[in-house]
C-alpha positions, 0 to 999 in steps of 0.5 A, spaced: 108 027 652 108 035 653 103 039 649 107 044 645 104 051 646 106 058 643 105 055 636 102 059 630 099 056 623 101 060 617 101 059 609 107 059 606 105 065 602 104 069 609 111 066 612 115 069 606 111 076 607 113 075 614 120 074 613 121 079 608 117 085 612 122 083 618 128 084 614 125 091 611 124 093 618 131 090 621 136 089 615 141 085 619 136 080 619 136 079 611 142 074 611 138 070 616 131 070 613 134 069 605 135 062 606 128 060 609 125 065 603 129 061 598 127 054 601 120 057 601 121 058 593 124 051 592 118 048 595 114 053 590 107 052 593 104 058 597 098 054 599 102 049 603 101 050 611 106 050 617 105 050 624 111 053 628 113 056 634 113 063 635 120 067 636 117 069 642 110 069 646 109 076 644 111 076 637 108 074 630 115 072 627 116 065 627 122 062 630 127 060 624 129 053 627 122 051 627 120 054 621 126 051 617 124 044 620 117 045 618 120 047 611 124 041 610 119 036 612 114 039 606 120 039 601 123 032 602 116 029 604 112 032 600 107 033 605 101 039 605 102 041 612 108 040 617 108 041 624 114 042 629 116 036 632 116 035 640 123 036 642 123 029 645 121 026 638 126 025 632 125 031 627 125 027 621 126 020 618 128 018 611 128 011 609 127 009 616 134 013 618 133 018 624 135 025 622 135 031 626 134 038 623 138 044 625 138 051 622 143 056 624 145 063 622 149 069 624 143 072 628 142 065 632 146 058 633 142 052 633 141 048 640 145 041 641 140 035 639 137 031 645 136 025 640 141 020 639 142 020 631 148 019 626 145 024 621 144 031 621 140 036 616 143 042 617 141 049 614 145 056 614 146 062 609 150 058 605 145 052 603 143 045 606 147 040 608 147 032 610 152 031 615 154 027 621 154 030 629 162 030 629 162 035 623 158 040 628 162 046 630 160 049 637 160 055 640 165 057 645 161 054 651 160 048 647 152 049 648 150 051 641 151 049 634 155 055 630 156 052 623 159 045 620 165 042 617 165 041 610 168 034 608 167 027 605 162 026 610 158 032 608 153 032 602 151 038 600 143 038 598 142 045 596 147 051 595 144 058 595 
């Protein structure tokens, strides 16, 4: 298995501060960062830690998709720490069911899943949803997930 590089471990209090500082410096990032801050607030334990990918090799910012995956695992599985899963591993198992975790915002779309799955846990600036791959709305190039369709196959877990 390929070793993950470019990872950083931080407490949730530090992750929140990084997101808040980012949208003070870049106000356009507020809509992308607020759902992650809301999820950190929902978890409500600043001493928990996450190990996520950096946004870039020279950045102290965390990759939002990587951060969302780690926060979801802390929230749903009630772990004390969470690390970004390798790309060749399923993101999450709930009751033995494989679930891919995806986060998209106006600033960045989610990558398509490489794992076969029947369920996707999708987060955006409006909330967190459990849905099927058929409800993913792709960009014009059909390479990235832009948003989802809300229908009978989509369960809203949290609305912001």
